[in-house]
C-alpha positions as CSV (number, residue, x, y, z in Angstrom):
1,M,14.8,9.5,31.0
2,P,11.1,10.1,30.6
3,K,9.8,13.3,29.0
4,R,8.1,15.8,31.2
5,P,4.6,16.7,30.1
6,V,4.1,20.2,28.7
7,P,1.4,21.8,30.8
8,E,0.0,23.7,27.9
9,L,-0.5,20.6,25.9
10,T,-2.0,18.3,28.6
11,D,-5.8,17.8,28.6
12,P,-7.2,17.1,32.0
13,D,-10.4,15.8,30.4
14,N,-8.4,13.3,28.3
15,P,-5.4,12.0,30.2
16,E,-2.7,9.9,28.6
17,W,-3.5,6.1,28.7
18,T,-1.5,3.8,30.8
19,T,-0.1,0.5,29.4
20,A,-2.8,-1.4,31.3
21,E,-5.6,0.7,29.8
22,V,-4.2,0.2,26.3
23,S,-4.0,-3.6,26.9
24,A,-7.6,-3.7,28.2
25,A,-9.1,-1.6,25.3
26,P,-11.2,-3.6,22.9
27,P,-10.0,-3.9,19.3
28,A,-11.1,-1.4,16.6
29,Q,-13.0,-4.1,14.7
30,E,-15.4,-4.3,17.7
31,V,-15.7,-0.6,18.5
32,L,-15.8,1.2,15.1
33,P,-19.1,-0.5,13.8
34,E,-20.9,0.6,16.9
35,L,-19.6,4.2,16.6
36,F,-19.7,4.8,12.9
37,G,-21.9,2.1,11.3
38,Q,-20.7,-1.0,9.5
39,D,-20.1,0.6,6.1
40,A,-17.9,3.4,7.4
41,A,-16.1,1.0,9.7
42,S,-15.3,-1.5,6.9
43,S,-13.7,1.3,4.9
44,M,-11.6,2.4,8.0
45,L,-10.5,-1.2,8.7
46,R,-9.4,-2.2,5.2
47,P,-5.8,-3.3,4.8
48,R,-3.3,-0.6,4.0
49,G,-1.3,-0.4,0.8
50,R,-1.9,-1.6,-2.7
51,P,-4.4,-4.5,-3.2
52,L,-2.8,-7.9,-4.1
53,A,-2.7,-8.6,-7.8
54,T,-4.5,-11.6,-9.2
55,T,-1.5,-12.3,-11.4
56,V,1.8,-11.8,-9.7
57,K,4.5,-10.7,-12.1
58,E,8.0,-12.1,-11.8
59,R,11.0,-9.8,-11.1
60,T,13.9,-10.2,-13.5
61,T,17.0,-8.5,-14.8
62,I,17.4,-8.0,-18.5
63,R,19.9,-6.2,-20.7
64,L,18.3,-4.2,-23.6
65,S,19.9,-1.9,-26.1
66,P,19.9,1.8,-25.2
67,D,17.7,2.8,-28.2
68,V,15.0,0.3,-27.2
69,M,15.1,1.6,-23.6
70,A,15.1,5.2,-24.7
71,A,12.1,4.6,-27.0
72,F,10.0,3.0,-24.3
73,K,11.0,5.6,-21.6
74,A,10.3,8.5,-24.0
75,S,6.6,7.3,-24.2
76,G,6.2,8.4,-20.6
77,K,5.0,6.8,-17.3
78,G,4.0,3.2,-17.6
79,W,6.7,2.3,-20.1
80,Q,7.4,-1.0,-18.3
81,T,3.8,-2.1,-18.7
82,R,3.9,-1.1,-22.4
83,M,7.1,-3.1,-22.8
84,N,5.4,-6.1,-21.2
85,D,2.5,-5.7,-23.6
86,A,4.8,-5.5,-26.6
87,L,6.5,-8.7,-25.5
88,K,3.1,-10.4,-25.1
89,D,2.1,-9.3,-28.6
90,W,5.4,-10.7,-30.0
91,L,4.7,-14.1,-28.3
92,Q,1.4,-14.4,-30.1
93,T,3.1,-14.5,-33.5
94,H,6.4,-16.1,-32.6
95,A,7.4,-19.2,-30.8
96,P,9.9,-18.7,-28.0
97,I,13.1,-20.7,-28.6
């Protein structure tokens, strides 16, 4: 059952688009540079989310003693990165078996 429009919220100067109008509309990549300039448009059109990392880390499951976990977690946010760095330092002086 379609919703009925609320008369107080409808704008006669800007009616709701039909499916045909949406399909015929040009993509934002074409319209935004004309309206806002290339620099502003490029910042509006950038991909959403975190940028892709140059080095992708591998997800794993590992069991560690509670005291090791508590020590790293007690150091605050970013403990996983610090644990990774500690393991990298260890590898510089030790040969993995």
